[in-house]
BATIZA-671180 format. One line per field, with one value per residue (C-alpha): residue in one letter; x, y, z. Coordinates in steps of 0.1 Angstrom, whole numbers, m for minus. Example, Ala and Ser with C-alpha at 12.3 -4.5 7.8 and 13.67 -1.06 7.14 Angstrom:
rest: [A/S]
px: [123/137]
py: [m45/m11]
pz: [78/71]
***
This chain:
rest: [M/S/T/D/A/I/S/Q/Q/I/Q/V/M/F/R/A/A/A/A/F/P/Q/P/G/T/L/S/K/K/L/G/D/V/V/E/N/A/P/G/K/T/S/T/I/I/D/A/E/I/L/T/C/F/A/T/A/S/V/D/M/W/H/R/S/V/H/S/F/L/V/S/A/S/L/T/R/A/S/S/L/W/A/S/V/S/G/Y/Y/S/S/H/Y/S/V/R/A/F/A/H/L/L/G/Y/F/Q/L/Y/K/K/K/R/I/M/R/V/E/V/Q/E/D/G/S/F/L/C/H/I/I/R/K/N/A/G/D/S/E/H/K/F/Y/W/K/T/I/K/E/D/V/R/F/P/A/N/P/F/F/T/K/N/N/L/D/S/D/H/R/N/M/A/N/Y/A/D/H/I/N/N/S/P/T/F/Q/V/L/D/E/P/A/M/E/E/Y/V/K/T/I/S/Y/Y/K/Y/S/N/A/E/A/I/F/P/K/T/K/S/Y/P/D/T/E/N/V/Q/S/I/A/Y/Y/R/L/A/Q/F/R/Q/C/V/D/K/A/L/G/S/T/N/L/F/W/T/T/N/R/R/P/E/W/C/P/S/F/L/D/F/K/I/P/E/S/E/L/T/N/V/D/R]
px: [781/754/718/706/732/722/685/693/713/684/660/682/688/651/640/638/632/602/607/633/657/669/690/726/720/739/769/772/769/795/818/815/825/857/864/859/881/914/937/913/903/871/848/815/786/751/718/707/734/725/689/701/716/681/664/692/689/651/657/682/658/631/655/660/623/617/646/632/598/615/634/604/584/612/615/602/611/648/670/698/679/660/695/711/681/679/716/710/681/705/732/707/696/732/738/706/719/753/737/715/747/762/785/788/814/824/835/849/865/879/868/847/825/814/790/785/760/781/769/767/743/768/774/810/819/851/868/887/909/895/918/923/902/873/850/813/805/831/831/795/791/823/811/777/792/814/790/754/729/732/770/766/739/750/727/750/784/815/800/817/789/766/791/804/770/763/796/786/754/772/805/807/807/783/756/730/700/674/639/609/600/571/567/548/513/502/484/514/538/518/519/556/565/544/563/596/584/576/609/625/653/672/702/720/743/714/700/730/732/754/774/778/740/735/708/700/672/651/681/691/656/652/683/674/640/654/678/652/627/655/660/623/622/653/639/604/621/639/611/579/550/562/580/558/585/591/554/547/576/578/554/560/528/540/545/519/499/510/546/542/580/574/599/587/595/606/633/645/653/680/700/692/719]
py: [1045/1066/1069/1048/1021/1019/1017/989/971/974/960/930/925/925/904/871/884/867/863/870/840/826/849/851/837/863/864/826/825/852/835/804/825/836/799/787/814/813/840/855/891/885/857/851/845/831/850/837/857/888/884/882/916/929/912/922/959/958/940/967/994/979/982/1018/1025/1006/1024/1057/1049/1038/1070/1091/1073/1080/1117/1127/1096/1094/1118/1092/1064/1087/1099/1064/1048/1078/1074/1037/1045/1066/1038/1011/1034/1038/1000/994/1017/999/965/980/991/956/961/938/935/901/907/872/867/903/908/934/920/942/929/943/933/929/938/902/895/878/889/897/897/916/902/930/926/946/974/981/1013/997/994/990/1025/1040/1017/1017/1055/1063/1039/1056/1091/1082/1060/1068/1077/1114/1118/1155/1150/1168/1148/1117/1121/1100/1097/1123/1146/1117/1094/1123/1129/1092/1088/1117/1097/1064/1072/1106/1108/1130/1135/1134/1146/1118/1132/1117/1086/1094/1076/1095/1081/1074/1107/1127/1106/1110/1148/1148/1125/1147/1177/1160/1148/1183/1198/1221/1199/1226/1230/1198/1216/1230/1196/1176/1168/1191/1174/1207/1209/1174/1161/1174/1149/1166/1169/1133/1122/1146/1134/1098/1104/1120/1091/1064/1083/1086/1049/1042/1068/1054/1019/1032/1051/1020/995/1014/991/961/941/922/917/955/965/941/954/991/996/969/956/970/1005/1030/1047/1082/1075/1085/1087/1119/1147/1181/1179/1216/1208/1176/1197/1215/1183/1158/1168]
pz: [1039/1022/1034/1005/1011/1048/1039/1015/1041/1066/1040/1034/1072/1080/1050/1069/1104/1119/1156/1183/1187/1220/1243/1233/1198/1179/1202/1200/1162/1159/1184/1161/1131/1149/1159/1124/1108/1127/1116/1091/1090/1071/1061/1044/1068/1061/1060/1093/1111/1092/1103/1139/1136/1127/1156/1180/1170/1177/1210/1220/1210/1231/1261/1252/1252/1284/1301/1290/1306/1338/1338/1333/1360/1385/1377/1411/1430/1424/1405/1408/1390/1367/1355/1353/1335/1312/1303/1296/1274/1252/1254/1242/1213/1203/1205/1185/1157/1158/1153/1125/1108/1112/1143/1172/1199/1213/1249/1256/1221/1222/1186/1168/1141/1112/1086/1051/1024/992/957/947/976/999/1035/1044/1081/1091/1122/1140/1170/1199/1212/1249/1246/1229/1259/1251/1262/1240/1210/1200/1206/1185/1158/1155/1156/1127/1107/1116/1089/1099/1102/1110/1136/1167/1190/1186/1203/1212/1247/1267/1279/1285/1303/1324/1338/1343/1361/1384/1393/1397/1412/1428/1466/1487/1461/1489/1470/1473/1474/1491/1470/1447/1414/1387/1381/1346/1339/1353/1333/1301/1305/1313/1283/1259/1272/1264/1230/1219/1230/1204/1191/1172/1196/1206/1230/1250/1259/1266/1303/1323/1350/1369/1370/1383/1385/1350/1346/1319/1296/1302/1292/1263/1246/1253/1238/1207/1200/1205/1182/1156/1155/1149/1122/1105/1103/1093/1064/1052/1056/1054/1064/1043/1070/1094/1121/1123/1121/1150/1171/1163/1192/1219/1235/1269/1255/1266/1238/1249/1238/1201/1191/1172/1168/1154/1117/1116/1140/1123/1092/1112/1121/1093/1069]
***
């Protein structure tokens, strides 16, 4: 899908977005689509479901932003949870991108749903049987690596470097590196986040978390920040300031003002190709 085509799909997705629906709305509606189309591999869906993809992507992005703030605040307090919450910030950004592109995985139905806006204005939903290897932490990352707006962007991967580091934090024995518990106060957190936001994002390999260097907290947070900032810039580029739902939610009310979502433009040129 070309950049223009993705921007057009985003514009259509967000056209009727007004508020977040009830929890589980999209998965329920897509589950009904599967139930009502037995044996089919594709079917036409209504505009309300497409709108739910837009609101679901923003909700997931909010989780990414919140997880990043949690990770940053725990930088001194717990390398373990700073690392895990930093990983989940990246994962939520990846899921946000996937929903933005029309992908949703139904765990209970064992189906992958992919929605496309057709030239005639209809919304076609592909119903794909889930494979054994399509776990959430593989499927969404693989999907974005192959289909994201910047297909050559080295900061999005198939989730090997990120998950290896997360697995170290979650499952390895004898980590034994918990520091004295000390949460960053707001001034310290502001200074730290600004440092991360001005990181030189010209070399993806240099900032991927290194399992052998665990806890590689700064790199976990840097790559998470880059991904969440990319989502915001992607939607901004597609919608500008014309969509009330997005302009209201592009900075959640709980988000501190010092988080500016900026990436140095000179560095963006190196990866946006």
